[in-house]
C-alpha positions in Angstrom: 31.3 107.3 123.5 34.8 107.9 124.7 35.4 104.1 124.9 34.7 103.7 121.1 37.3 106.2 120.2 39.9 104.3 122.2 39.0 101.1 120.2 39.3 103.1 116.9 42.7 104.4 117.9 43.9 101.0 118.9 42.7 99.6 115.5 44.7 102.3 113.7 47.8 101.6 115.7 47.5 97.8 115.0 47.1 98.5 111.3 50.2 100.8 111.4 52.2 98.1 113.4 51.2 95.4 110.8 52.4 97.7 108.0 55.7 98.4 109.8 56.3 94.7 110.5 55.7 93.8 106.8 58.0 96.6 105.7 60.8 95.5 108.0 60.5 91.9 106.8 60.6 93.0 103.1 63.6 95.2 103.8 65.4 92.3 105.5 64.8 90.0 102.6 65.9 92.8 100.2 69.2 93.3 102.1 69.8 89.5 102.0 69.1 89.5 98.3 71.6 92.4 97.7 74.4 91.1 99.9 77.1 89.1 98.2 78.8 88.0 101.5 78.1 87.6 105.2 80.0 90.8 106.0 78.1 92.8 103.4 74.8 91.4 104.6 75.7 92.4 108.2 76.7 95.9 107.0 73.4 96.3 105.1 71.4 95.1 108.2 73.3 97.6 110.4 72.3 100.4 107.9 68.7 99.2 107.9 68.7 99.2 111.7 70.0 102.8 111.7 67.3 103.8 109.2 64.6 102.1 111.2 65.8 104.0 114.3 65.7 107.2 112.3 62.2 106.5 111.2 61.2 105.8 114.8 62.8 109.1 115.9 61.1 111.1 113.1 57.6 109.5 113.3 56.9 108.2 116.8 56.9 111.6 118.5 54.3 112.7 115.9 52.0 109.8 116.4 48.6 111.1 117.5 47.4 110.3 121.0 43.8 110.5 119.8 41.9 109.2 116.8 43.1 111.0 113.6 43.7 109.9 110.0 47.1 108.2 109.4 47.6 110.3 106.2 49.3 113.3 107.8 52.3 114.7 106.0 55.6 113.2 107.2 59.2 114.3 106.6 60.9 112.3 103.8 62.9 109.3 104.9 66.3 108.9 103.2 68.4 105.8 103.4 70.0 103.0 101.5 66.8 102.1 99.8 65.9 105.6 98.7 67.2 105.1 95.1 64.9 102.0 94.8 61.8 103.2 96.6 61.7 107.0 96.5 61.7 109.3 99.5 58.4 108.6 101.2 58.0 105.0 102.2 55.1 104.6 104.5 53.4 101.4 103.7 54.3 97.8 102.7 52.8 98.2 99.3 55.7 100.6 98.5 58.3 97.9 99.0 58.9 95.8 95.8 58.0 92.1 96.0 60.8 89.6 96.0 60.2 88.6 92.3 60.6 92.2 91.2 64.1 92.7 92.8 66.2 91.1 89.9 64.5 93.5 87.5 65.1 96.5 89.8 68.7 95.5 90.2 69.2 95.2 86.4 69.5 91.4 86.4 67.8 89.2 83.9 67.2 91.8 81.2 
């Protein structure tokens, strides 16, 4: 029975890892879309890296070592994307898709 719980835990971690990878990719595309120059793009990417490190610091120590739901309360994450996304970004569905960005940035209205 113990072996099955290990598989369940590994499945939860894989799902979480997939969500994180999708979020990071969307954030990188978002920073590239917002940047007007190479130096601005680099500055945004550095801020994103700092935010990802902060998320890692806040969440990884709280990751369960046994099988539990992934819906536990987490502290709010604040960063450069907070005005666009709100304070609790936990899944890729919370990141706007590329085609929504011009509207969110006030372009094309």
